[in-house]
N, C-alpha and C positions, 0 to 999 in steps of 0.2 A: 429489416435488419440493415446493418451497414457493412462497409468494406472490410472490417476486421474479421468477418466470418470465414475468410479464406484460411484462418489458422485452425479451424475446427477439424477434427478427425486426423490430427497430426500429433506426433510425439514432439514436445517442445522442451528445450532446455531454458528454464526461466532466466537464468543469469545471462544468457546470450541474446535475449530479446530486446535489450536496451543497453546503450553504451553510456558511460560517464561523460559528462560535459564539464569542462573546467569552470569551477565556481558556480555550478548550476545544479538544479534538480531537473532531471529528464524523466518523462513518463511516456508510456505507450499503452493505450487501451487495447486489450486483447478481445474483450467481449463487452458489448453494451446492449443490454436487453432490458425490457420493462421489469423483469424480475430481479435484475442486479447487474453489477459490472465486475470485471476483472481488469486490473491495471497494474503494470509493472513499473516500478520507480527505480532510478539510480540517483543517489545523493552523493555529490562530491563532499569531501571533508569540509566541515564548517557550515554546510548548508542545512536547510530545514524547512518546515512548514510551521507557520505561526499558529498560536492557539485558535481552535475553532471547534464547532460541534457538528455532528452529523445526525440526521433524523432517524438513522438505522444503525444497528450494531455494525461495527467495522472490524474486520479481521485482517491482521497483517501477518505474513510469514516472511521472515528474513531469509533470503536465498544466497546472500554473500555478505560477509562482514558482520557488523553489529550496529544497531541503531538505538538511540535513546528516545524513549517515548514517555511523555508526561501525561498522565490520565487522571483527571480530578485531583491534581496536585501531587500524585504519587509517581515517582520516577521508576521506569523499568528499562533495563538494558536487555534487548532482545537480540540473540545471536543467531547465526546461520542454522537453519533447521528448526528454529523455535517459532511459536505462534503467540500472538497477543490478541485477545478479543476486547475491543474498546466499546463500552456500552453506549447506546443511543443517548443523545442529549447531554453527555458528560464532556466538558471541555478537554481537549487533548492537543498535543503538539508533538512534532518530530524534530530531532536534531541529530546530525551526523558528526560524531566526534572523530570518526574515520569514514572513509568511503564505504557505502553499503548499498545493497539492492534489496527490494522487498516486493512482494505481491500483495496488493490490496484487494480484498474480497468484500464487496458490498452486496448484501442480500436484502432486498426491499420487502418489508412485511406488507401483507394485504391490509387495505383500509379496515380499521376497526379490529385488526388481529395482531 
């Protein structure tokens, strides 16, 4: 395991775990385990992640503001308190029309499963 494990067994306020950076996307890994990862992101207005794919389903929960997610060509606006599950292997991107924070949950499937 790594140094992020000191966050286990604590009540955490997700929006307080990462600060906005001017003109930046800031991230903080909360848990990095062979079974998956939890990462909190803060996107400044106008920032984003270019189109990419992931080998596993990726779930995002917006914890502050709203983000624009394009998944397989379909645009979704996800607001605070909402989830979006992006399917494995489908191209997706993220854009911040306004500042927002999100939790990314990656659960790795077992080989062959």
